[in-house]
Structure formats: C-alpha cells, structure tokens
N, C-alpha and C positions, 0 to 999 in steps of 0.2 A: 355523510356516507360517501363512499367511493365505489363506483361501478366499474367492473372490469369487463371488457368486451374483446372478442376475437375479431379483429378488423377484416379478416378474410371471409368469415362466414356470417359476420354481424351477430353472432351468438353471444348472449349474456353469460359471462363466465362466473359471475358472483358479485356479491356486495360486501364491502368492508365497512363494518359498523363499529364505532367507538368514539368518534368526536362528538362533542356536545354543541358544536357550532358549525358554521359554514366552512366547507373545505375550499380554500383558495387556490391550491396548487398541489401537484404531485410530481415525483421524479423517480425514475428507475435507476438502480445502480448499474455498474458496467456490464454485469452478466445477467441481469434480469432476475436475480434471486432475492432482491429486496426492493420494496417500494416505500417511499417516504411521502407523507401527506402533511400539508400545512393548513392550519385551521384558525378560525375566529376565536376558538377556545384557548388561545395562547400556547398551544402545544404543537409538536411535531410527533407524528406516530410512525412507527416502522412496522411493516407488514411482510409476511411471507406470502407471496402471490400464489404459490402452489397449494398451500393448506388453508389460505385465507385467515390465518391466525395473526393477531397482533403480537409483535415481538418486543415492543417497548414503547414508552412515551418519553419524549424529551421535553423537559420543562425548564424555563429560564427567561423567557420573554415576558415583558409586563404589558404587552398589547397583542393584538391579533398577528398571526404569522401569515405572510402573504405569498412566500415563495420558498422553495427548497431546490437544491442542486447538489449532486454528488460530484466529487472530483473524478477525473478520468479513470484513475485506478481504484476508485471506490473507498479509499482510506479515510476520506473526510466528507462530511455533509455540511453544507452551508444553509442557514435559514435566515430569511429577511423578515423584519417585523415592522409594524406600525409604531413601535417604540423607538424607531430610528436606529436600530442596531442590526448588525449581521453577526450571527454566532456561528462558530465552527464546532462541529461535533465529531467524535470518533464513533461511527455507527457500529 
C-alpha cells in the first residue's frame, strides 16, 4: 500500500491499495496528476492521487521493482528492477 499525507497538516489523505508486495518507491509526475509506485510484486502501478483510483499496471520486469522516476516533462517513466534492467514507459 501507499499512504498519501498532507505535509502541512499531517492529515492522512488516503491509502492506495493494489500491490501484492512491498512498495519500494514512488514518484510524482511533473504536475502532480499522476503517481507511480514500484513494488516487490514486479509491477509499476499508476495512480490518480485525486480520486485514489488505479489507472494502470505496467508489467515487464522479471524481479522486484525498486525505483521509478518521471522525465521532467512527464512523457516518460523509468523503472529500475532487481532483474538488472531499467525500462522506459509511456505513462
């Protein structure tokens, strides 16, 4: 799961549930409209942080996914994995 918090008020804004393993990393896109999460379940999930809905699951790694990062303009998402690969996605 991923917990979203308001850093100003310390208020719990919600929980994103969907991964079946540990979540190792998260990244926001350039305008905050999309959140990516990297997990032990070998997937990257995309989330709408406003509605808390899962927008999609990216599959392709053969081992746990440790990190995700959006390009500056948000047109690409990179994911790094224990399978010793970095994949580029069009989110």
